[in-house]
C-alpha positions in Angstrom: 90.3 -51.4 29.1 91.0 -53.4 26.6 89.6 -56.7 28.4 86.4 -55.2 28.5 85.5 -55.6 25.0 85.9 -58.7 22.5 88.3 -56.5 20.1 91.2 -53.5 19.4 88.4 -51.7 17.2 85.9 -52.4 19.6 87.7 -50.3 22.1 89.3 -47.4 20.4 85.9 -47.2 18.8 83.9 -46.5 22.4 87.4 -44.4 24.0 86.5 -41.8 21.6 82.6 -42.2 21.6 80.7 -39.9 24.1 78.3 -42.1 26.8 76.0 -41.2 29.4 77.8 -43.1 31.6 81.1 -40.9 31.4 78.4 -37.6 31.2 78.3 -37.6 27.4 82.0 -36.9 27.0 84.0 -39.6 25.1 86.0 -42.3 27.8 89.2 -40.9 26.7 89.0 -37.6 27.7 88.1 -38.8 31.5 91.4 -40.9 31.3 93.2 -38.5 30.7 92.1 -36.7 33.1 92.7 -39.8 36.0 89.7 -40.3 36.7 90.7 -44.0 35.8 87.5 -45.2 38.1 84.9 -43.4 36.2 86.3 -45.0 33.2 86.3 -48.4 34.4 82.9 -48.2 35.4 81.7 -47.0 31.6 83.7 -49.9 30.4 81.9 -52.2 32.3 78.3 -50.9 31.7 79.0 -50.7 28.1 78.9 -54.7 28.7 75.2 -53.9 29.6 74.8 -53.3 26.2 76.3 -56.5 24.1 
């Protein structure tokens, strides 16, 4: 996921913050469950707000 963000801190913050792309769950929780495709789509969606 790091490739979608400008620095490590931004990526870390994104991973632990619930968002609507992951059903209001923290993306890290989806990734831990093996839902990598959902995590990637959420990271791509994060770029919509930058």
